[in-house]
Every structure is written in C-alpha cells, then in structure tokens.
C-alpha positions in Angstrom: 0.0 0.0 0.0 2.7 2.4 -0.8 0.4 4.2 -3.4 -3.1 3.4 -2.1 -5.7 4.1 -4.7 -8.7 4.3 -2.5 -7.0 6.5 0.3 -4.9 9.1 -1.4 -4.8 11.1 1.8 -3.0 8.1 3.5 0.0 8.5 1.3 1.6 11.1 3.6 0.9 9.1 6.6 2.5 6.0 4.9 5.8 7.9 4.5 7.2 5.7 7.2 7.0 2.8 4.8 8.3 5.1 2.1 10.3 3.6 -0.7 10.7 0.2 1.2 7.3 -1.1 0.1 7.6 0.3 -3.5 11.0 -1.4 -3.9 9.8 -4.6 -2.1 6.8 -5.4 -4.2 8.7 -5.7 -7.4 11.2 -7.8 -5.7 8.6 -10.2 -4.4 6.9 -10.5 -7.8 10.2 -11.8 -9.2 10.3 -14.5 -6.5 9.6 -18.2 -7.3 7.0 -20.0 -5.2 9.6 -21.3 -2.7 11.1 -18.0 -2.5 7.8 -16.3 -1.5 7.3 -18.7 1.3 10.7 -18.0 2.5 10.4 -14.1 2.4 6.8 -13.8 3.8 6.4 -17.1 6.0 7.6 -15.5 9.1 4.7 -13.0 9.0 2.1 -15.9 8.7 2.1 -17.6 12.0 -1.3 -19.4 11.4 -0.5 -23.1 12.2 -2.8 -24.3 9.4 -0.7 -22.8 6.6 2.6 -24.4 7.9 4.2 -27.4 6.1 3.0 -30.8 7.1 5.2 -32.6 9.5 5.5 -35.7 7.3 8.0 -35.7 4.5 5.2 -36.8 2.0 2.6 -34.0 1.2 -0.1 -34.0 -1.5 0.6 -31.8 -4.4 -2.0 -29.2 -3.5 -2.2 -29.5 0.3 -3.6 -26.6 2.3 -0.3 -25.4 3.0 1.0 -25.5 -0.7 -2.3 -24.1 -2.0 -2.1 -21.1 0.3 1.3 -20.1 -0.9 0.4 -20.8 -4.6 -2.6 -18.4 -4.0 -0.3 -15.7 -2.5 2.2 -16.0 -5.3 -0.7 -15.8 -7.9 -2.3 -12.6 -6.2 1.2 -10.8 -6.1 1.7 -11.6 -9.7 -1.4 -9.9 -11.2 -3.3 -11.5 -14.2 -1.3 -14.8 -13.7 -3.3 -17.8 -14.9 -3.7 -21.0 -12.7 -1.7 -22.8 -15.4 1.3 -20.7 -14.5 0.9 -21.6 -11.0 1.0 -25.2 -11.7 4.3 -24.7 -13.7 5.8 -23.1 -10.5 4.9 -26.2 -8.5 6.3 -28.5 -11.3 9.7 -26.5 -11.0 9.5 -26.8 -7.3 9.0 -30.6 -7.4 11.8 -30.9 -10.1 14.2 -29.1 -7.6 13.2 -31.3 -4.7 13.3 -34.5 -6.7 9.7 -35.4 -6.3 7.4 -37.0 -8.7 6.3 -35.4 -11.7 3.2 -33.4 -11.7 0.5 -33.3 -14.4 0.3 -30.0 -16.3 -3.5 -29.6 -15.9 -4.7 -26.9 -13.5 -7.9 -28.6 -12.3 -6.4 -29.8 -9.0 -5.1 -26.5 -8.1 -8.3 -24.6 -9.1 -10.3 -27.2 -6.9 -7.9 -26.8 -4.0 -7.9 -23.0 -4.3 -11.7 -23.1 -4.0 -11.5 -25.2 -0.7 -9.2 -22.6 1.1 -11.2 -21.9 4.3 -12.3 -18.3 4.5 -12.0 -18.1 8.2 -8.3 -19.1 8.0 -7.7 -16.5 5.4 -9.3 -13.9 7.6 -7.3 -14.9 10.5 -4.0 -14.7 8.4 -5.2 -11.0 7.2 -5.1 -10.0 10.9 -1.9 -11.8 11.6 -0.1 -10.1 8.8 -1.5 -6.7 9.7 -0.4 -7.1 13.3 3.2 -7.9 12.0 3.1 -4.8 9.8 2.1 -2.6 12.9 5.0 -4.2 15.1 7.4 -3.5 12.2 6.4 0.2 12.2 6.4 0.5 16.0 4.6 2.8 18.2 4.0 6.4 17.5 3.2 9.5 19.5 0.1 10.2 17.4 -3.1 10.5 19.7 -1.2 9.1 22.9 0.3 6.2 20.9 -3.1 4.6 20.7 -4.1 2.3 17.8 -5.9 4.3 15.2 -8.2 2.2 12.6 -9.6 3.7 9.5 -13.1 2.4 8.2 -14.8 2.8 4.8 -16.8 1.0 2.2 -16.5 0.0 -1.3 -18.3 -2.2 -3.7 -17.1 -5.1 -5.8 -18.7 -6.7 -8.7 -19.1 -10.7 -8.4 -19.2 -13.4 -11.0 -22.7 -13.7 -12.4 -24.0 -16.8 -10.8 -27.4 -17.7 -9.3 -25.7 -18.1 -5.9 -24.0 -14.7 -6.0 -27.2 -13.1 -7.3 -29.0 -14.5 -4.2 -26.5 -13.3 -1.7 -25.4 -10.0 -3.5 -28.3 -8.9 -5.7 -27.4 -6.4 -8.4 -29.0 -2.9 -8.6 -32.3 -2.7 -10.0 -31.3 0.0 -12.6 -30.0 -2.3 -15.3 -32.1 -4.1 -17.7 -33.0 -7.8 -16.9 -30.0 -10.0 -17.9 -27.6 -7.0 -17.6 -25.2 -6.2 -14.8 -23.5 -8.3 -12.1 -24.0 -9.1 -8.6 -22.6 -6.4 -6.3 -21.0 -6.9 -2.9 -20.6 -4.0 -0.4 -17.2 -4.4 1.6 -16.3 -2.6 4.8 -12.7 -2.4 5.2 -11.0 -1.7 8.6 -7.3 -0.7 8.1 -4.5 0.4 10.4 -3.5 4.0 10.1 0.0 3.1 11.5 0.9 0.8 8.7 -1.9 0.9 6.2 -2.5 -2.6 6.4 -6.1 -4.2 6.2 -7.0 -5.6 9.6 -10.6 -6.8 8.9 -13.4 -6.9 6.4 -17.1 -7.2 6.7 -19.2 -8.3 3.7 -22.8 -7.2 2.9 -25.0 -6.6 -0.2 -25.6 -3.5 -2.2 -28.8 -2.6 -0.2 -27.4 -2.7 3.2 -26.3 0.7 4.6 -22.8 1.3 6.1 -23.8 1.5 9.5 -25.3 -2.1 9.3 -21.9 -3.3 8.3 -20.3 -1.1 11.0 -22.5 -2.6 13.6 -21.3 -6.1 12.4 -17.7 -5.0 12.6 -18.0 -3.6 16.2 -16.6 -6.9 17.8 -13.3 -6.4 15.9 -12.7 -3.1 17.9 -10.3 -3.4 20.9 -10.5 -1.5 24.0 -8.7 1.7 23.7 -8.9 1.8 19.9 -9.6 5.1 18.0 -11.9 4.8 14.9 -11.7 7.4 12.1 -14.8 7.1 10.0 -16.7 9.4 7.5 -20.0 11.1 8.2 -21.9 7.6 8.1 -20.9 7.3 11.9 -21.1 11.0 12.8 -24.4 10.6 14.8 -25.5 9.6 18.4 -25.9 5.9 17.5 -22.4 5.7 15.9 -20.7 7.5 18.8 -22.6 5.5 21.4 -21.8 2.2 19.9 -18.1 3.0 19.5 -18.0 4.0 23.2 -19.7 0.7 24.3 -16.7 -1.0 22.9 -14.6 1.2 25.2 -13.0 2.8 22.0 -13.2 6.4 20.6 -14.6 7.9 17.4 -13.5 10.6 15.1 -16.0 11.3 12.4 -17.6 14.0 10.3 -20.8 15.2 11.8 -23.7 13.5 9.7 -26.8 15.8 9.4 -27.1 17.1 13.0 -26.9 21.0 13.3 -24.6 22.2 16.0 -25.7 25.1 18.2 -22.3 26.7 19.0 -23.8 28.8 21.8 -24.6 25.7 23.8 -22.3 23.3 25.6 -18.8 24.0 27.3 -16.3 26.0 25.3 -12.9 24.4 25.0 -11.3 26.7 22.5 -12.2 28.5 19.2 -14.3 26.1 17.3 -14.0 23.5 20.0 -16.8 22.7 22.3 -18.4 19.9 24.3 -21.9 19.2 23.7 -24.7 16.6 24.7 -26.3 14.6 22.2 -29.6 12.8 23.1 -31.0 9.6 21.9 -33.6 10.0 19.2 -37.2 8.4 19.3 -36.7 6.1 16.4 -34.7 2.9 16.5 -32.3 2.1 13.5 -33.4 -0.9 11.5 -30.1 -2.7 11.9 -30.3 -2.5 15.7 -32.4 -5.1 17.7 -34.7 -3.8 20.4 -32.3 -5.1 23.1 -29.4 -3.3 21.6 -31.3 -0.1 21.2 -32.4 -0.3 24.9 -28.7 -0.6 26.0 -27.7 2.6 24.3 -27.6 5.4 26.9 -30.2 8.3 26.7 -27.5 11.0 26.3 -23.7 11.1 25.6 -21.3 14.0 25.8 -19.3 14.5 22.6 -16.8 17.0 21.3 -17.2 19.1 18.2 -14.5 20.8 16.4 -14.6 23.1 13.4 -11.8 22.6 11.0 -10.9 25.0 8.0 -10.4 23.0 4.8 -8.3 24.5 2.0 -8.0 22.8 -1.3 -6.2 24.0 -4.5 -8.9 25.2 -6.9 -11.7 25.2 -4.4 -12.9 27.7 -1.9 -11.9 27.4 1.7 -14.7 25.5 3.5 -15.3 24.3 7.1 -15.5 20.8 8.3 -17.3 19.8 11.5 -15.8 16.9 13.3 -17.2 14.9 16.3 -15.1 13.0 18.5 -15.5 11.1 21.9 -11.9 12.1 22.8 -13.2 14.7 25.4 -9.8 15.8 27.1 -8.4 18.8 25.3 -5.0 18.4 27.3 -4.5 14.8 26.2 -6.0 15.2 22.7 -5.6 18.7 21.4 -7.8 19.9 18.7 -4.8 20.4 16.3 -3.8 16.7 16.8 -7.3 15.4 16.0 -7.6 17.5 13.0 -4.4 16.1 11.5 -6.6 13.0 10.6 -9.2 15.3 9.0 -7.7 15.0 5.5 -9.1 11.4 5.5 -12.6 12.9 6.0 -12.4 15.9 3.8 -15.0 15.9 1.1 -13.8 15.9 -2.4 -10.3 14.4 -1.4 -10.8 11.6 -3.8 -11.9 13.5 -6.8 -10.8 12.0 -10.0 -9.8 8.7 -8.4 -11.5 5.4 -7.4 -13.6 5.8 -4.3 -14.9 3.5 -1.5 -18.2 5.1 -1.5 
C-alpha cells in the first residue's frame, strides 16, 4: 500500500513505509514459489498454513495451495496454469514425482481454502506490519483504525445473485452481483485488519455494527460522516473505543455546551425516538439516553476550491491529552472531495 488508490490522503501518513514497500513489491513479484514462502512465511503464524510434519505431502495441500494463491495474487493477471508450472519447477528441484500440467487440481484446492483461516491470516499479517512500524506518539500512541466501504462486482452466478443482488437500474439480464465491503485498516501501517461483507442494499452502519466486535478497548476509529451521529458514537463508546468522524446531519448550536477553545466545544447528544433498522430492540435499549461528545470546526483548503469548514465529532473529550490540532491531523481522510478523479470507496 505504498500508493493506495482508495485512500490518497493516506500517502503522507505511510511515509514511514516510504520507498521500502515500492522497492519490495517488484522484488517479491520476481520471487519463485519457494522464495515467496521464505520471504513472507515469518509473517504468517497461522498453524494451518505451515508445512505438514510428514515428509510426503499431496501436491495441493492446504499449505502449498495457500502459498500458490499468495504467489498468484502478487503476480497480477497470472493464470492458474502458470501456478502449476511453478509447482512443477519446485517438485523438480526437490526431486519429487512429476506433476500433471492440468490446472484442475489447483483450481479445486484453491476453491476449498477456508475463508475463516484467510481472515485470521489477514489479521496476523496486519499485526506484523504494525509491529514493524512500531508505536508512534500520535493521539497518545493509541491504535488508530480507519473504516470505509467499497463495492465489488461478483461473477454472475445464481448463488451470487441471491447473496449479493445487483442494482435494479440495469435491464434484466444485464449487470453483475454487487458486494458491499467494509474495510478496517491500520493508520499506523496501512495494512487491512478486518473486512465485513454485505450486499448493495445494506447501509454502511449495518456493516459497521457487524464490525464492532473487531474493535479492541482503547482503539480510535476514524470514519466518515456515516458514523457521525448519536448511534455511531454511542456504539463505539460501548466497545470502550473512541470515534473521530464528520458530523452527519445534526446541526450544531455553537452557543450551547462547554467551550474548550475556538471552534472546539463539548455538547450533549440525546437519543432519538426512532430505532435504526439494523439494531435489535435489546441493543437499542442498551444505548444510553445521552452522551457527551466534542465538536471541532476545521478550515479546509484545497487547491482550486474555496476554503470551507469541516465539522468533526469525537469522543476524545480531554483537550489536554488530545489537542484539537492533533485530532484535526486526521481530518484530511474525511475531507469531502479528497478523492476526486480517483477510485472511491463510496
């Protein structure tokens, strides 16, 4: 993620990775199948993906299929047949029996890769990336996570159409199933920590509600205006985490509340009368009747645009521990129009 297409504003924050990632990725793409495992294997502690203890191993075991899949993903637009050629070369070096040139065995083994193990491995590698970067002094050194959504087109199968129905605008027989994907990434390293899947018709807060168990106590979540309301702030606080977001639709009366500084104020948000559809009656009843949040006005200057004001809401209430200037350092990720002309997660 040295040059992230979906979060251009992250580029400056990923400067700690700098040219290292840009130089490492082409080098990894030049690696053979066995070299990939040697280079990356120490970051994948998941036991299921480690070599079998016995000397004999089937051509496409879980261990070998996983590393074949990693090699194929690193080498974009690489066919399954090319993966089989890599395994054939590996077998020739190890003196093993010859392998048939057909790719059916690999394709079937790849389809059987357990999704839950892939998700665990994703979190493991993200944790390894964070440890390589080390702690920072940003926001008291707490873990900062960035959330946003994107949509993905799926193969046009009956199963995918049932799980991820396409938009109703195309004519019948046209279009593809559409998945909505929430990504939770680490601001420290830029690595993807968790993902949550949904269909096109589910709103972002439904996915965010499903992602709440992945938040650890003391995390700080940076999210766009989809979470900048009472329910979003209250749910994050229920996980003993904190939120930085744009205010959604609520109008702020800057005459009320406690003034902390210029454009910086503590206000009280109260629970609304209507329960969101994605919450159960029990979950809605557990939310407090009111919460105290902090609202901050941030001037936004973009080349070619008028200077505008961005209103942030956060549950980081202590101005001594969390100065407004430091909180607003992450506001470039929430600035409207920051992704103009580039792919978007919206």
